[in-house]
N, C-alpha and C positions, 0 to 999 in steps of 0.2 A: 511451572512454566506455564510457556507464551507462544503465539505466533507470532512472525513475523515478518514486515513489509518488508524485501530487499532490491536493489540495485535494475531489475527488469522495470518497477514502478516507476521509477522515477522516468519522468517526462511524456508520460503515459496517462495513470492515474484511470483504469476503463472504470471501476468498482460497481461492477460487479458484484465484488466479493462483499461490497456495503450493505447490499437489500439481500445479500444474502443473510451478514452477521443476525444473530437474535437479538443480541444488548447492543446496538450499535454503538461499540467499542473504535471503530475504524477511523481514521477524522485524516482533513485533508488540510495539505500544507499546498503551500502555492503547486512544487516540482511534485512531490510526492506525496502518501499515506501512510496514515499513523497507525499503527493496534496498541491501544491505551492496552499497557501488563494489566494495569488492574483492576479494569474493566472485562477482559477476555475473558473469556472463560472456557478455552479451552475446547470447544467443539466441533474444529478444525469446518466448519459451513466453507469457509473463506476459502480455503488453499483451493478446495480442487475450484474453484467456477472461474479463476485469477484464467483469463488470455492470455498473459505472459508470465507465468510460475513466477512467481513476485517470493510470493505467500510461502514460511514453511516454518518449522516448528522449531524453534528457537534451539535444540540439540541438532539440527538435519540443517543448515545454516553451513550452503562452502561456505569453506575457510577465511575466503578470499573479501565476503561479505558479514563476514558476525561484528563489526565493526557497527550494522547496524541496528543488531538490536540495542547497542549500549548509544545510540542515538534517539530507540525511539526510548529508553527508562531516562536518558537527560528529557530531551522533548515535554515528556510528563510532569516531569521534575519540578521543571521553567512553566510551565502552565498549570500544573495541575488539574485534579481531576475533574473534567465538569458534567460525569453522571448523562455524556451521550452526545452524542457526534449529529445529529441534529436538529438537534437544541443548542447545539453550541457554533454551526454553521463553521467554515473553513479559518486556517490559521491565516494569518498574517504576512508567514515568516517557518521557513522549514528551518531543522540541525542546521547546524555552519558544514558540520562534511554532505549536509548532501545537497545547501546551497552550493556548495564550493566544487562541486559538481562539475565536468565537461554537461553541454548540451548532448541530453540521447536522443537520435534517432534511427533507434534498431531497429521502432515496432512499426509496423503503416495498417492506418487505417481501411479494411475493403470492405465495409458495412458498418454504414453509420446507426447509431444507435438513433431504434425508429417504434414507435408503438408498442414499452416498453421493450423490449429488448433491446438486448445487452451490443456496444457496437462489437465485431469482430476484426483481431488484430492476430499479423502474421508476420516475423522476423521478416525483416528486407530480401536476405538470402533470399528467402522460397517462395519469393514472384518476383525471381529474375530468371 
């Protein structure tokens, strides 16, 4: 079992989870972040720090986002296991299903990242 990053992360990519991951298994694509299921140790450190609540234990994925589990597995089947996201750096592509999603603009940053503090994101409907 592993954790999966789902739709709320698309086009947000806050990366608070990246800083919390003790094994550096969260990789970056142009529009989304991906947890490598072969490297994740299921510690759960990433889940509570995600400001847009995009990270789920794979068994807890909402039904409409279960395809993100397969997309992550397919993504890493294609690119392989790099052994650490920082050394790898960002990938130049996303999984095709993620790349095909319409642009997401459900969240707005109300406090940009600064001095080691993560950005603060809220749903647009909470700012109106």
